DSSP file (Angstrom, degrees, kcal/mol; ACC not computed):
  #  RESIDUE AA STRUCTURE BP1 BP2  ACC     N-H-->O    O-->H-N    N-H-->O    O-->H-N    TCO  KAPPA ALPHA  PHI   PSI    X-CA   Y-CA   Z-CA
    1    1 A M              0   0    0      0, 0.0     5,-0.1     0, 0.0    56,-0.0   0.000 360.0 360.0 360.0 134.3   -5.2  -11.4   -8.7
    2    2 A G     >  -     0   0    0      1,-0.1     4,-1.8     3,-0.1     5,-0.1  -0.133 360.0-108.0 -67.3 163.1   -8.0  -12.9   -6.7
    3    3 A K  H  > S+     0   0    0      1,-0.2     4,-1.0     2,-0.2    -1,-0.1   0.900 119.7  51.1 -59.5 -43.6  -11.3  -11.2   -6.1
    4    4 A H  H  4 S+     0   0    0      1,-0.2     4,-0.4     2,-0.2     3,-0.3   0.851 110.1  49.9 -66.4 -31.7  -10.6  -10.4   -2.5
    5    5 A L  H >> S+     0   0    0      1,-0.2     3,-1.2     2,-0.2     4,-0.8   0.791 100.8  65.0 -73.5 -26.3   -7.3   -8.8   -3.5
    6    6 A G  H 3X S+     0   0    0     -4,-1.8     4,-1.6     1,-0.3     3,-0.3   0.807  90.1  65.8 -62.0 -29.2   -9.2   -6.8   -6.1
    7    7 A S  H 3X S+     0   0    0     -4,-1.0     4,-2.2    -3,-0.3    -1,-0.3   0.773  90.5  65.4 -64.9 -23.8  -11.0   -5.1   -3.2
    8    8 A V  H <> S+     0   0    0     -3,-1.2     4,-2.7    -4,-0.4    -1,-0.2   0.947 103.3  45.0 -60.4 -47.8   -7.6   -3.6   -2.3
    9    9 A L  H  X S+     0   0    0     -4,-0.8     4,-2.8    -3,-0.3     5,-0.3   0.863 109.5  55.6 -66.9 -35.2   -7.6   -1.7   -5.6
   10   10 A T  H  X S+     0   0    0     -4,-1.6     4,-1.4     2,-0.2    -1,-0.2   0.926 113.0  42.5 -60.6 -44.1  -11.2   -0.6   -5.0
   11   11 A T  H  < S+     0   0    0     -4,-2.2    -2,-0.2     2,-0.2    -1,-0.2   0.926 118.1  44.6 -67.2 -46.0  -10.3    0.8   -1.6
   12   12 A V  H  < S+     0   0    0     -4,-2.7    -2,-0.2     1,-0.2    -1,-0.2   0.880 122.7  35.0 -69.0 -39.6   -7.1    2.4   -2.8
   13   13 A N  H >< S+     0   0    0     -4,-2.8     3,-2.1    -5,-0.2    -1,-0.2   0.633  88.3 102.0 -91.8 -15.1   -8.5    3.9   -6.0
   14   14 A G  T 3< S+     0   0    0     -4,-1.4    -1,-0.2    -5,-0.3    -2,-0.1   0.816  88.5  32.3 -40.7 -57.1  -12.0    4.8   -4.8
   15   15 A P  T 3  S+     0   0    0      0, 0.0     2,-0.4     0, 0.0    -1,-0.3   0.425 106.7  84.4 -87.3   4.8  -11.6    8.6   -4.3
   16   16 A Y    <   -     0   0    0     -3,-2.1    -4,-0.0     1,-0.1     0, 0.0  -0.842  60.9-151.6-116.4 143.6   -9.1    9.3   -7.0
   17   17 A S  S    S+     0   0    0     -2,-0.4     2,-0.6     2,-0.1    -1,-0.1   0.825  89.1  72.3 -76.2 -31.5   -9.4   10.0  -10.8
   18   18 A V  S    S-     0   0    0      2,-0.0     2,-0.4    -5,-0.0    -2,-0.1  -0.763  79.2-155.1 -83.4 122.1   -5.9    8.5  -11.4
   19   19 A Q        -     0   0    0     -2,-0.6     2,-0.4    -5,-0.0    -2,-0.1  -0.838   3.5-149.9-103.8 133.6   -6.3    4.8  -10.9
   20   20 A L        -     0   0    0     -2,-0.4    -7,-0.1   -11,-0.2     2,-0.1  -0.855  11.2-141.4 -99.4 136.0   -3.3    2.5  -10.0
   21   21 A G     >  -     0   0    0     -2,-0.4     4,-2.5     1,-0.1     5,-0.2  -0.326  34.9 -96.4 -80.8 174.5   -3.2   -1.1  -11.1
   22   22 A D  H  > S+     0   0    0      1,-0.2     4,-2.4     2,-0.2     5,-0.1   0.893 124.9  49.3 -64.0 -39.1   -1.9   -3.8   -8.9
   23   23 A A  H  > S+     0   0    0      2,-0.2     4,-2.2     1,-0.2    -1,-0.2   0.911 111.5  49.4 -66.2 -41.1    1.6   -3.7  -10.3
   24   24 A A  H  > S+     0   0    0      2,-0.2     4,-2.0     1,-0.2    -2,-0.2   0.910 111.9  48.4 -64.6 -42.1    1.8    0.1  -10.0
   25   25 A L  H  X S+     0   0    0     -4,-2.5     4,-1.9     1,-0.2    -1,-0.2   0.924 110.1  51.9 -63.1 -43.3    0.6   -0.1   -6.4
   26   26 A A  H  X S+     0   0    0     -4,-2.4     4,-0.5     1,-0.2    -2,-0.2   0.891 107.6  52.4 -60.3 -39.4    3.2   -2.8   -5.7
   27   27 A H  H >X S+     0   0    0     -4,-2.2     3,-1.0     1,-0.2     4,-0.5   0.896 107.7  52.2 -63.6 -39.0    5.9   -0.6   -7.2
   28   28 A C  H >< S+     0   0    0     -4,-2.0     3,-0.9     1,-0.2     7,-0.4   0.881 105.7  54.8 -62.1 -37.3    4.9    2.2   -4.9
   29   29 A L  H 3< S+     0   0    0     -4,-1.9    -1,-0.2     1,-0.2    -2,-0.2   0.583 111.9  44.5 -74.5  -8.2    5.1   -0.1   -1.9
   30   30 A A  H << S+     0   0    0     -3,-1.0     2,-0.4    -4,-0.5    -1,-0.2   0.411 113.5  50.4-110.9  -1.8    8.7   -0.9   -2.8
   31   31 A D    <X  -     0   0    0     -3,-0.9     4,-2.6    -4,-0.5    -1,-0.2  -0.879  59.0-164.6-145.0 105.2    9.9    2.6   -3.6
   32   32 A L  H  > S+     0   0    0     -2,-0.4     4,-2.0     1,-0.2     5,-0.1   0.868  92.9  54.3 -60.0 -39.0    9.3    5.5   -1.1
   33   33 A D  H  4 S+     0   0    0      1,-0.2     4,-0.5     2,-0.2    -1,-0.2   0.909 111.5  44.8 -63.3 -40.8   10.1    8.2   -3.7
   34   34 A L  H >4 S+     0   0    0      1,-0.2     3,-1.4     2,-0.2     4,-0.4   0.898 109.8  56.2 -67.7 -40.1    7.5    6.7   -6.1
   35   35 A A  H >< S+     0   0    0     -4,-2.6     3,-1.6    -7,-0.4     7,-0.3   0.854  98.5  61.7 -59.4 -35.5    5.0    6.4   -3.2
   36   36 A K  T 3< S+     0   0    0     -4,-2.0    -1,-0.3     1,-0.3    -2,-0.2   0.718  97.5  58.4 -65.5 -19.9    5.4   10.1   -2.5
   37   37 A Q  T <  S+     0   0    0     -3,-1.4    -1,-0.3    -4,-0.5    -2,-0.2   0.616 117.0  33.0 -81.0 -13.6    4.0   10.7   -6.0
   38   38 A H  S <> S+     0   0    0     -3,-1.6     4,-2.3    -4,-0.4     5,-0.3  -0.393  72.8 152.3-135.4  54.3    0.8    8.8   -5.0
   39   39 A P  H  > S+     0   0    0      0, 0.0     4,-2.6     0, 0.0     5,-0.2   0.842  71.4  52.3 -62.9 -35.0    0.5    9.6   -1.2
   40   40 A G  H  > S+     0   0    0      2,-0.2     4,-2.4     1,-0.2     5,-0.2   0.925 111.0  46.6 -66.4 -43.9   -3.3    9.3   -1.1
   41   41 A H  H  > S+     0   0    0      2,-0.2     4,-2.3     1,-0.2    -1,-0.2   0.934 116.0  44.9 -61.9 -47.3   -3.3    5.8   -2.7
   42   42 A V  H  X S+     0   0    0     -4,-2.3     4,-2.7    -7,-0.3     5,-0.2   0.899 112.6  51.2 -67.5 -40.2   -0.5    4.6   -0.5
   43   43 A S  H  X S+     0   0    0     -4,-2.6     4,-2.4    -5,-0.3     5,-0.3   0.903 109.7  50.5 -63.1 -40.3   -2.1    6.1    2.6
   44   44 A A  H  X>S+     0   0    0     -4,-2.4     4,-2.7     2,-0.2     5,-1.0   0.911 111.2  49.6 -62.9 -41.4   -5.4    4.4    1.8
   45   45 A F  H  X5S+     0   0    0     -4,-2.3     4,-0.9     1,-0.2    -2,-0.2   0.956 118.0  38.0 -60.6 -50.7   -3.6    1.1    1.4
   46   46 A L  H  <5S+     0   0    0     -4,-2.7    39,-0.3     1,-0.2    -2,-0.2   0.768 128.2  33.0 -74.5 -26.2   -1.8    1.4    4.7
   47   47 A G  H  <5S+     0   0    0     -4,-2.4    -3,-0.2    -5,-0.2    -2,-0.2   0.720 127.3  29.1-105.0 -24.0   -4.6    2.9    6.6
   48   48 A E  H  <5S+     0   0    0     -4,-2.7    -3,-0.2    -5,-0.3    -2,-0.1   0.677  98.3  81.5-113.8 -23.8   -7.8    1.5    5.2
   49   49 A V  S  <<S-     0   0    0     -5,-1.0     5,-0.1    -4,-0.9   -41,-0.0  -0.714  92.2-104.8 -83.5 131.4   -7.0   -2.0    3.9
   50   50 A P    >>  -     0   0    0      0, 0.0     4,-2.1     0, 0.0     3,-0.9  -0.275  28.1-119.9 -56.1 139.1   -6.9   -4.6    6.7
   51   51 A P  H 3> S+     0   0    0      0, 0.0     4,-2.5     0, 0.0     5,-0.2   0.839 112.1  56.0 -51.9 -39.0   -3.3   -5.5    7.6
   52   52 A A  H 3> S+     0   0    0      1,-0.2     4,-2.1     2,-0.2     5,-0.1   0.890 109.9  46.1 -62.6 -37.1   -3.8   -9.2    6.7
   53   53 A L  H <> S+     0   0    0     -3,-0.9     4,-2.7     2,-0.2    -1,-0.2   0.840 109.2  55.4 -73.7 -33.2   -4.9   -8.2    3.2
   54   54 A Q  H  X S+     0   0    0     -4,-2.1     4,-2.5     2,-0.2    -2,-0.2   0.940 110.0  46.4 -60.1 -46.6   -1.9   -5.8    3.0
   55   55 A V  H  X S+     0   0    0     -4,-2.5     4,-2.7     2,-0.2    -2,-0.2   0.923 112.4  49.4 -63.3 -44.9    0.4   -8.7    3.8
   56   56 A E  H  X S+     0   0    0     -4,-2.1     4,-2.3     1,-0.2    -1,-0.2   0.920 111.3  49.6 -61.5 -43.7   -1.3  -11.0    1.3
   57   57 A F  H  X S+     0   0    0     -4,-2.7     4,-1.4     1,-0.2    -1,-0.2   0.931 112.6  48.0 -59.5 -46.4   -1.1   -8.3   -1.5
   58   58 A A  H  <>S+     0   0    0     -4,-2.5     5,-2.8     1,-0.2     3,-0.4   0.927 110.8  49.7 -62.0 -46.1    2.6   -7.7   -0.7
   59   59 A V  H ><5S+     0   0    0     -4,-2.7     3,-1.8     1,-0.2    -1,-0.2   0.910 107.9  53.5 -61.4 -42.8    3.4  -11.4   -0.8
   60   60 A V  H 3<5S+     0   0    0     -4,-2.3    -1,-0.2     1,-0.3    -2,-0.2   0.832 111.7  47.4 -59.6 -31.2    1.6  -12.0   -4.1
   61   61 A H  T 3<5S-     0   0    0     -4,-1.4    -1,-0.3    -3,-0.4    -2,-0.2   0.114 121.6-106.7-100.9  21.1    3.7   -9.1   -5.5
   62   62 A H  T < 5S+     0   0    0     -3,-1.8     2,-0.5     1,-0.2    -3,-0.2   0.816  74.3 137.6  62.1  34.7    7.0  -10.5   -4.1
   63   63 A I      < -     0   0    0     -5,-2.8    -1,-0.2    -8,-0.1    -2,-0.2  -0.964  51.9-129.4-107.6 122.4    7.4   -7.9   -1.3
   64   64 A S     >  -     0   0    0     -2,-0.5     4,-2.5     1,-0.1     5,-0.2  -0.312  15.7-118.2 -70.5 155.5    8.5   -9.5    1.9
   65   65 A V  H  > S+     0   0    0      1,-0.2     4,-2.6     2,-0.2     5,-0.2   0.919 115.4  51.2 -61.0 -45.4    6.6   -8.8    5.1
   66   66 A P  H  > S+     0   0    0      0, 0.0     4,-2.3     0, 0.0    -1,-0.2   0.903 111.1  49.1 -59.8 -37.9    9.7   -7.2    6.8
   67   67 A D  H  > S+     0   0    0      2,-0.2     4,-2.5     1,-0.2    -2,-0.2   0.902 110.7  50.0 -66.5 -40.1   10.1   -5.0    3.7
   68   68 A L  H  X S+     0   0    0     -4,-2.5     4,-2.8     2,-0.2    -1,-0.2   0.915 111.7  48.3 -63.6 -42.9    6.5   -4.0    3.8
   69   69 A K  H  X S+     0   0    0     -4,-2.6     4,-2.2     2,-0.2    -2,-0.2   0.904 111.9  49.2 -64.5 -41.0    6.7   -3.2    7.5
   70   70 A A  H  X S+     0   0    0     -4,-2.3     4,-2.3    -5,-0.2    -2,-0.2   0.905 112.1  48.9 -64.4 -40.8    9.9   -1.1    6.9
   71   71 A F  H  X S+     0   0    0     -4,-2.5     4,-3.2     2,-0.2     5,-0.3   0.934 109.5  51.9 -62.6 -45.9    8.2    0.7    4.1
   72   72 A A  H  X S+     0   0    0     -4,-2.8     4,-2.4     1,-0.2    14,-0.2   0.898 110.8  48.5 -58.7 -41.4    5.1    1.4    6.2
   73   73 A A  H  X S+     0   0    0     -4,-2.2     4,-2.3    12,-0.2    -1,-0.2   0.913 113.4  46.7 -65.1 -42.8    7.4    2.8    9.0
   74   74 A A  H  X S+     0   0    0     -4,-2.3     4,-2.1     2,-0.2    -2,-0.2   0.910 114.2  46.8 -66.4 -42.4    9.2    5.0    6.4
   75   75 A F  H  X S+     0   0    0     -4,-3.2     4,-3.0     2,-0.2     6,-0.3   0.888 111.4  52.7 -67.4 -37.6    6.0    6.2    4.8
   76   76 A S  H  X S+     0   0    0     -4,-2.4     4,-2.6    -5,-0.3     5,-0.3   0.920 109.2  48.9 -60.9 -45.5    4.5    6.9    8.3
   77   77 A A  H  < S+     0   0    0     -4,-2.3    -1,-0.2     1,-0.2    -2,-0.2   0.893 115.7  44.4 -62.0 -40.0    7.6    9.0    9.2
   78   78 A W  H  < S+     0   0    0     -4,-2.1    -2,-0.2     1,-0.2    -1,-0.2   0.915 121.6  36.5 -70.7 -43.7    7.3   10.9    5.9
   79   79 A S  H  < S-     0   0    0     -4,-3.0    -2,-0.2     2,-0.1    -3,-0.2   0.723  97.5-129.4 -86.0 -22.1    3.5   11.5    6.0
   80   80 A G     <  +     0   0    0     -4,-2.6     2,-0.2     1,-0.3    -3,-0.1   0.488  69.6 120.5  83.1   1.7    3.1   12.0    9.7
   81   81 A E        -     0   0    0     -5,-0.3     2,-0.4    -6,-0.3    -1,-0.3  -0.575  59.7-129.9 -92.7 159.8    0.3    9.4    9.8
   82   82 A S        -     0   0    0     -2,-0.2    -9,-0.1    -3,-0.1     3,-0.0  -0.930  23.2-173.0-113.1 141.5    0.3    6.2   11.8
   83   83 A Y    >>  -     0   0    0     -2,-0.4     3,-1.2     1,-0.1     4,-0.6  -0.956  33.0-119.1-131.6 146.7   -0.4    2.8   10.3
   84   84 A P  G >4 S+     0   0    0      0, 0.0     3,-1.0     0, 0.0    -1,-0.1   0.875 113.7  48.1 -54.0 -42.9   -0.9   -0.6   11.9
   85   85 A L  G 34 S+     0   0    0    -39,-0.3   -12,-0.2     1,-0.2   -13,-0.1   0.662 103.2  63.7 -75.6 -13.3    2.0   -2.2   10.0
   86   86 A A  G <4        0   0    0     -3,-1.2    -1,-0.2   -14,-0.2   -17,-0.0   0.609 360.0 360.0 -82.9 -11.5    4.3    0.7   10.9
   87   87 A A    <<        0   0    0     -3,-1.0    -1,-0.2    -4,-0.6    -2,-0.1   0.496 360.0 360.0 -71.5 360.0    4.1    0.0   14.6
């Protein structure tokens, strides 16, 4: 994973003692039930990481952009938060 993509993990893991690796985060972005077990991490990804970097992270981890947007919308509906990719 490139250095700029490494900043994704810094942002997502910053405030938490449990750290997710890039593969674990990617699994969360592909599975709403798993994401619900790490709501802070996923919310930080969707809300604090710039959308272009979210898309790049997803593509590197074989998550299509439409799937990422659908996930963002589903997570938004579940969490009550709004995210740029969920719009």
